[in-house]
DSSP file (Angstrom, degrees, kcal/mol; ACC not computed):
  #  RESIDUE AA STRUCTURE BP1 BP2  ACC     N-H-->O    O-->H-N    N-H-->O    O-->H-N    TCO  KAPPA ALPHA  PHI   PSI    X-CA   Y-CA   Z-CA
    1    1 A X              0   0    0      0, 0.0    48,-2.7     0, 0.0     2,-0.5   0.000 360.0 360.0 360.0 137.3    4.2   11.2    1.0
    2    2 A X  E     -A   48   0A   0     46,-0.2    75,-3.1    75,-0.2     2,-0.4  -0.812 360.0-158.8 -97.1 131.9    5.3    7.7    1.1
    3    3 A X  E     -AB  47  76A   0     44,-3.1    44,-2.4    -2,-0.5     2,-0.5  -0.862  10.8-141.5-112.0 141.6    2.9    5.2    2.7
    4    4 A X  E     -AB  46  75A   0     71,-3.1    71,-2.0    -2,-0.4     2,-0.6  -0.886  14.9-166.1 -97.1 126.8    3.7    1.8    4.3
    5    5 A X  E     +AB  45  74A   0     40,-3.1    40,-2.1    -2,-0.5     3,-0.3  -0.950  15.9 178.2-118.3 110.1    1.0   -0.8    3.6
    6    6 A X  E     +AB  44  73A   0     67,-3.9    67,-2.2    -2,-0.6    38,-0.2  -0.619  50.1  42.2-110.3 168.8    1.4   -3.8    5.8
    7    7 A X  S    S+     0   0    0     36,-0.5    37,-0.2    -2,-0.2    -1,-0.2   0.808  73.2 170.7  69.3  32.6   -0.6   -7.1    6.3
    8    8 A X        -     0   0    0     35,-2.9     2,-0.3    -3,-0.3    -1,-0.2  -0.508  43.6-109.4 -67.7 140.1   -1.2   -7.6    2.5
    9    9 A X    >   -     0   0    0     58,-0.4     3,-2.3    -2,-0.2    34,-0.1  -0.557  30.5-125.9 -62.0 133.8   -2.5  -10.8    1.4
   10   10 A X  T 3  S+     0   0    0     -2,-0.3    31,-0.6     1,-0.3    -1,-0.1   0.628 107.3  57.5 -66.0 -12.3    0.5  -12.4   -0.3
   11   11 A X  T 3  S+     0   0    0     57,-0.2    -1,-0.3    29,-0.1     2,-0.2   0.493  77.5 119.7 -95.6  -4.3   -1.6  -12.9   -3.5
   12   12 A X    <   -     0   0    0     -3,-2.3     2,-0.2    55,-0.1    31,-0.1  -0.405  53.6-146.8 -64.4 131.7   -2.4   -9.2   -3.9
   13   13 A X     >  -     0   0    0     -2,-0.2     4,-2.3     1,-0.1     5,-0.2  -0.549  21.7-113.5 -96.7 164.3   -1.1   -7.7   -7.2
   14   14 A X  H  > S+     0   0    0      2,-0.2     4,-2.9     1,-0.2     5,-0.2   0.901 116.7  52.2 -61.1 -41.5    0.1   -4.3   -7.9
   15   15 A X  H  > S+     0   0    0      1,-0.2     4,-2.5     2,-0.2    -1,-0.2   0.920 110.6  48.7 -60.4 -40.9   -2.8   -3.5  -10.2
   16   16 A X  H  > S+     0   0    0      2,-0.2     4,-1.5     1,-0.2    -2,-0.2   0.921 114.9  44.8 -64.1 -42.5   -5.3   -4.5   -7.5
   17   17 A X  H  X S+     0   0    0     -4,-2.3     4,-2.0     1,-0.2     5,-0.2   0.943 111.5  53.2 -68.3 -44.4   -3.5   -2.4   -4.8
   18   18 A X  H  X S+     0   0    0     -4,-2.9     4,-2.2     1,-0.2    -2,-0.2   0.878 106.3  52.5 -56.9 -43.1   -3.2    0.5   -7.2
   19   19 A X  H  < S+     0   0    0     -4,-2.5     4,-0.4     1,-0.2    -1,-0.2   0.858 108.3  51.6 -61.8 -34.3   -6.9    0.4   -7.8
   20   20 A X  H  < S+     0   0    0     -4,-1.5     3,-0.4    -3,-0.2    -2,-0.2   0.881 116.1  39.3 -70.1 -37.6   -7.7    0.5   -4.1
   21   21 A X  H >< S+     0   0    0     -4,-2.0     3,-1.7     1,-0.2     4,-0.3   0.733  98.7  74.3 -86.9 -21.4   -5.4    3.6   -3.5
   22   22 A X  G >< S+     0   0    0     -4,-2.2     3,-0.8     1,-0.3    -1,-0.2   0.681  80.7  74.5 -69.2 -15.2   -6.3    5.5   -6.6
   23   23 A X  G 3  S+     0   0    0     -4,-0.4    -1,-0.3    -3,-0.4    -2,-0.1   0.766  98.3  47.2 -58.8 -27.4   -9.6    6.3   -5.0
   24   24 A X  G <  S-     0   0    0     -3,-1.7     2,-0.3     1,-0.3    -1,-0.2   0.466 124.7 -75.5 -98.8  -7.8   -7.8    8.8   -2.9
   25   25 A X  S <  S-     0   0    0     -3,-0.8    -1,-0.3    -4,-0.3     2,-0.1  -0.852  73.2 -16.8 142.3-174.3   -5.7   10.5   -5.5
   26   26 A X        -     0   0    0     -2,-0.3     2,-0.5    -3,-0.1    25,-0.4  -0.355  50.0-149.1 -66.6 137.3   -2.8   10.2   -7.9
   27   27 A X        -     0   0    0     22,-0.2    22,-0.2     1,-0.1     3,-0.1  -0.936  13.1-174.9-106.0 124.0   -0.1    7.6   -7.2
   28   28 A X  S    S-     0   0    0     20,-2.6     2,-0.3    -2,-0.5    21,-0.2   0.752  73.2  -1.4 -92.0 -24.5    3.4    8.4   -8.2
   29   29 A X  E     -C   48   0A   0     19,-1.4    19,-3.4     2,-0.0     2,-0.4  -0.966  55.9-172.9-161.0 152.4    4.8    5.0   -7.3
   30   30 A X  E     +C   47   0A   0     -2,-0.3     2,-0.4    17,-0.2    17,-0.2  -0.986   8.4 177.2-146.8 129.7    3.7    1.6   -5.9
   31   31 A X  E     -C   46   0A   0     15,-2.4    15,-2.1    -2,-0.4     2,-0.5  -0.912  19.1-155.4-144.3 112.8    5.9   -1.3   -5.0
   32   32 A X  E     -C   45   0A   0     -2,-0.4     2,-0.4    13,-0.2    13,-0.3  -0.748  33.6-123.4 -80.7 128.1    4.9   -4.6   -3.4
   33   33 A X  E     -     0   0A   0     11,-2.3     9,-2.9    -2,-0.5    11,-0.4  -0.627  31.1-162.9 -78.7 125.2    8.1   -5.9   -1.7
   34   34 A X  E     -C   41   0A   0     -2,-0.4     2,-0.4     7,-0.2     7,-0.2  -0.837  24.0-110.4-114.3 147.1    9.0   -9.4   -3.0
   35   35 A X     >  -     0   0    0      5,-3.8     4,-2.0    -2,-0.3     5,-0.1  -0.597  24.8-142.5 -72.6 131.0   11.3  -12.0   -1.5
   36   36 A X  T  4 S+     0   0    0     -2,-0.4    -1,-0.1     1,-0.2    -2,-0.0   0.842  95.5  42.7 -67.7 -34.2   14.4  -12.2   -3.6
   37   37 A X  T  4 S+     0   0    0      1,-0.1    -1,-0.2     3,-0.1    -2,-0.0   0.930 127.2  26.2 -79.1 -48.0   14.9  -15.9   -3.3
   38   38 A X  T  4 S-     0   0    0      2,-0.2    -2,-0.2     1,-0.0    -1,-0.1   0.663  91.0-135.6 -94.7 -13.8   11.2  -17.2   -3.7
   39   39 A X     <  +     0   0    0     -4,-2.0     2,-0.2     1,-0.3    -3,-0.1   0.597  62.4 129.1  70.3  10.5    9.9  -14.3   -5.7
   40   40 A X        -     0   0    0     -5,-0.1    -5,-3.8     1,-0.1    -1,-0.3  -0.653  68.0 -87.9 -96.5 156.9    6.8  -14.2   -3.5
   41   41 A X  E     - C   0  34A   0    -31,-0.6    -7,-0.2    -7,-0.2    -1,-0.1  -0.279  21.4-146.9 -59.2 141.5    5.3  -11.1   -1.8
   42   42 A X  E     -     0   0A   0     -9,-2.9    -1,-0.1     2,-0.3    -8,-0.1   0.508  50.1-104.6 -84.7  -6.9    6.6  -10.4    1.7
   43   43 A X  E    S+     0   0A   0    -10,-0.4   -35,-2.9     1,-0.3   -36,-0.5   0.574  90.2  79.9  95.7   9.5    3.1   -9.1    2.6
   44   44 A X  E     -A    6   0A   0    -11,-0.4   -11,-2.3   -38,-0.2    -2,-0.3  -0.963  50.0-175.7-146.3 167.7    3.8   -5.3    2.6
   45   45 A X  E     -AC   5  32A   0    -40,-2.1   -40,-3.1    -2,-0.3     2,-0.4  -0.959  21.5-125.5-153.1 164.2    4.2   -2.5    0.0
   46   46 A X  E     -AC   4  31A   0    -15,-2.1   -15,-2.4    -2,-0.3     2,-0.5  -0.983  19.5-170.7-118.8 128.6    5.0    1.2   -0.4
   47   47 A X  E     -AC   3  30A   0    -44,-2.4   -44,-3.1    -2,-0.4     2,-0.5  -0.982   7.1-157.8-121.9 125.1    2.7    3.6   -2.1
   48   48 A X  E     -AC   2  29A   0    -19,-3.4   -20,-2.6    -2,-0.5   -19,-1.4  -0.888   8.8-175.8-107.3 129.1    3.9    7.1   -2.9
   49   49 A X        -     0   0    0    -48,-2.7   -22,-0.2    -2,-0.5     6,-0.1  -0.990  22.3-146.2-124.5 126.9    1.4    9.9   -3.4
   50   50 A X  S    S+     0   0    0     -2,-0.4     2,-0.6   -24,-0.4    -1,-0.1   0.771  85.6  69.1 -66.5 -23.5    2.6   13.4   -4.4
   51   51 A X     >  -     0   0    0    -25,-0.4     4,-2.2     1,-0.2     5,-0.2  -0.852  65.3-160.8-101.3 121.7   -0.2   15.1   -2.4
   52   52 A X  H  > S+     0   0    0     -2,-0.6     4,-2.9     1,-0.2     5,-0.2   0.883  94.4  57.1 -61.8 -37.6    0.1   14.9    1.4
   53   53 A X  H  > S+     0   0    0      1,-0.2     4,-1.8     2,-0.2    -1,-0.2   0.932 109.4  43.2 -59.2 -46.9   -3.6   15.7    1.7
   54   54 A X  H  > S+     0   0    0      2,-0.2     4,-2.1     1,-0.2    -1,-0.2   0.853 111.8  55.4 -68.0 -33.4   -4.6   12.7   -0.5
   55   55 A X  H  X S+     0   0    0     -4,-2.2     4,-2.4     2,-0.2    -2,-0.2   0.923 107.3  49.3 -63.1 -43.8   -2.0   10.5    1.3
   56   56 A X  H  X S+     0   0    0     -4,-2.9     4,-2.4     1,-0.2    -1,-0.2   0.871 109.9  51.1 -62.3 -37.0   -3.7   11.4    4.6
   57   57 A X  H  X S+     0   0    0     -4,-1.8     4,-2.8    -5,-0.2    -1,-0.2   0.884 109.4  51.8 -66.9 -36.8   -7.1   10.5    3.1
   58   58 A X  H  X S+     0   0    0     -4,-2.1     4,-2.5     2,-0.2     5,-0.4   0.901 109.2  48.8 -65.2 -42.6   -5.6    7.2    2.0
   59   59 A X  H  X S+     0   0    0     -4,-2.4     4,-2.4     2,-0.2    -2,-0.2   0.966 114.6  45.5 -65.0 -48.4   -4.3    6.4    5.4
   60   60 A X  H  < S+     0   0    0     -4,-2.4    -2,-0.2     1,-0.2    -1,-0.2   0.907 120.8  39.8 -58.3 -44.2   -7.7    7.3    7.0
   61   61 A X  H  < S+     0   0    0     -4,-2.8    -1,-0.2    -5,-0.1    -2,-0.2   0.776 123.6  34.8 -78.5 -26.9   -9.6    5.3    4.4
   62   62 A X  H >< S+     0   0    0     -4,-2.5     3,-2.1    -5,-0.2    10,-0.2   0.711  85.8 102.1-102.5 -28.1   -7.4    2.3    4.0
   63   63 A X  T 3< S+     0   0    0     -4,-2.4    10,-0.2    -5,-0.4     3,-0.1  -0.455 100.5   6.8 -69.7 129.4   -6.0    1.6    7.5
   64   64 A X  T 3  S+     0   0    0      8,-3.0    -1,-0.3     1,-0.3     2,-0.2   0.382  98.7 134.9  80.4  -1.2   -7.9   -1.3    9.0
   65   65 A X    <   -     0   0    0     -3,-2.1     7,-3.0     6,-0.1     2,-0.4  -0.544  58.7-119.6 -74.5 141.3   -9.8   -1.9    5.8
   66   66 A X  E     +D   71   0B   0      5,-0.3     2,-0.4    -2,-0.2     5,-0.2  -0.708  32.8 179.3 -81.9 133.0  -10.1   -5.5    4.6
   67   67 A X  E >  S-D   70   0B   0      3,-2.6     3,-1.5    -2,-0.4   -58,-0.4  -0.957  71.2 -23.9-138.9 113.8   -8.6   -6.1    1.2
   68   68 A X  T 3  S-     0   0    0     -2,-0.4   -57,-0.2     1,-0.2     3,-0.1   0.850 130.2 -44.2  50.9  39.9   -8.7   -9.6   -0.3
   69   69 A X  T 3  S+     0   0    0      1,-0.2     2,-0.4   -60,-0.1    -1,-0.2   0.359 118.4 100.4  92.7  -4.4   -9.1  -11.2    3.2
   70   70 A X  E <  S-D   67   0B   0     -3,-1.5    -3,-2.6   -61,-0.1     2,-0.7  -0.921  70.0-127.7-116.7 139.5   -6.5   -9.2    5.1
   71   71 A X  E     -D   66   0B   0     -2,-0.4    -5,-0.3    -5,-0.2    -6,-0.1  -0.762  36.4-133.2 -81.7 112.9   -6.9   -6.2    7.4
   72   72 A X        -     0   0    0     -7,-3.0    -8,-3.0    -2,-0.7     2,-0.5  -0.314  11.8-152.7 -70.6 144.7   -4.5   -3.6    6.1
   73   73 A X  E     +B    6   0A   0    -67,-2.2   -67,-3.9   -10,-0.2     2,-0.5  -0.979  23.4 178.0-114.4 118.3   -2.1   -1.5    8.2
   74   74 A X  E     +B    5   0A   0     -2,-0.5     2,-0.3   -69,-0.2   -69,-0.2  -0.983  12.9 134.3-129.0 126.6   -1.5    1.8    6.5
   75   75 A X  E     -B    4   0A   0    -71,-2.0   -71,-3.1    -2,-0.5     2,-0.1  -0.959  60.5 -66.3-156.1 172.6    0.6    4.6    7.8
   76   76 A X  E     -B    3   0A   0     -2,-0.3   -73,-0.3   -73,-0.2     2,-0.2  -0.422  60.6-112.9 -62.1 134.7    3.3    7.1    6.8
   77   77 A X        -     0   0    0    -75,-3.1     2,-0.2    -2,-0.1   -75,-0.2  -0.495  28.0-115.4 -70.7 134.9    6.5    5.2    6.0
   78   78 A X        -     0   0    0     -2,-0.2     2,-0.2     1,-0.1    -1,-0.1  -0.483  30.0-117.4 -68.9 136.5    9.4    5.7    8.2
   79   79 A X              0   0    0     -2,-0.2    -1,-0.1     1,-0.1     0, 0.0  -0.482 360.0 360.0 -74.3 147.0   12.4    7.4    6.7
   80   80 A X              0   0    0     -2,-0.2    -1,-0.1     0, 0.0    -2,-0.0   0.503 360.0 360.0 -80.1 360.0   15.6    5.4    6.5
């Protein structure tokens, strides 16, 4: 399941985010979205977890949680 992680502090790194989500299970991919021109974080990321059960646990555990000064918004990513 692919998760949308919003309201990230723009200084959050991929290793920091990975560490926070690995508590809930295996991560198959993690990508903080960067602005192409500035190279800075846009303040959101996508985390993909192979287990839907673990992904649901991550949503429950991380949505509304403070991470590096920002309250995260975590939910299932919308399909394009």
